[in-house]
N, C-alpha and C positions, 0 to 999 in steps of 0.2 A: 503493499499500500504505499502511496506517495501522497502526502496531502500536508496542508498547513495545520499544525497541531494546535488544538482549540480545548482539549479535554483537561486542562488544569495539570496538577502534578500526577505522576504516574511512575509505574515501574515497568522496566522492559526486560524480557528475557531473550533478546536477539540483539544483534548488532544494529547500532543507529549510526547513519552517516547525516551530519549536518551540512546542507549544502548552501554556500553563500558565493557572493560575488561582490567585489568592490567596484565593478563596473555595470553589471547588469541587474535590472530589478528582480525582486523574487518571483513574480508572476512569470517571467521570462523563462528563468532556468527551472522552475517546477514545471512548467511545460514540457521542457526537454527531459526532465527526469521522469516523468510520466510517459513520454514518447519511447524511452529506453526501457520502460519497466518489463515488457515482454522479453526482451533479451535478458534482463537479469534474473527473470523466472527461469528462462531455458537454462541458464548458468547453473542455477540452484537445482534444477531438475535434473541435469546431467550428474550431479554429485549426489542424487537420491536423498536431498535434504531440503531445509527450509530455506528462506533468503538469507540464513546466517552465514552462508559461505560467499556471499557477495563481498568483494574486497575494495578498498578504497581505489586500487588500480583500475578496477572495472568501471567505477564512477569516472577516473581520469581519462580513461581510454574512449569513453562515450563522446562522439563527436556531435556538434551542434552547428547549424548554419546561424550566423549572427548577422542581422540587417545593419545598415548604416545608422549611425545615432538618431539622425533625423526622422528616420522611419520608426526606430524604436520608441522615440518620444511620442509620436503620432499614434502608435498602437497603444502605448501606455495610457493616453489621455482616454481611450474607450475600454481597455482591459482592466486596468488597475481599479477604478471604481467598482466594476464586477466583482474582482476577486475580493476588495473590501468587504462588499455586501455580502459575498459568501461567508466570509470569516466572521464578520458581525451577526449574521443569522446563526451560525453554528454555536457562537457564543450565547446568543439570546436564547436559544433552544436549550441549551445546557442549563442557564439560569432558571429558566421555567420549568425544566425538569426537577431541579432542586427545590423549587418553590412548590411544586405539586407534591413531591415526596414529603416535604414539611408539613404541608396543610393535611395530606393524608394521615401522617402519624399524629399529628395534633388532634384531628378528628377521631381517630381510633382511641388516642387517650381520652378525650373528653366522653366518647360512648362508653369506653370501659369505666370511667369514674361514674358515669351517670347510672350504669347498669349496678354498680356495687351500691350506689346510693339507693337505688330503688330497691335492691334485694335487702339492704339494711332496713329499711322502711317496713318491707313487708314482714321481716322477722320481728320487728319490735311490735307490730299489730298482732302477731299471733299469740 
């Protein structure tokens, strides 16, 4: 899987490569990583293992066509806001899921407390 990480803190049991560039924007090289992902999967499959056997050299050997800066800027004006929207949507989704879980847990706690109070009331009337 190749994506912008929006999951907060996490634990990995596989190799992780942070791909960066001093010249190219993240949306650009992320697209090239996705482009080469099938090749990385083939390398891993040939070793009968997971993606853990992908080496930094495999990333370094992966070639990319880079447009002139002017074209890159033009593309960025269109693509970058879409990528930012995707990332913000994932972050928002994660926060909403956390709120939902919290509300559900609080609702369950309130129902449980209410049920205990009702049982206690019923027992006192016996």
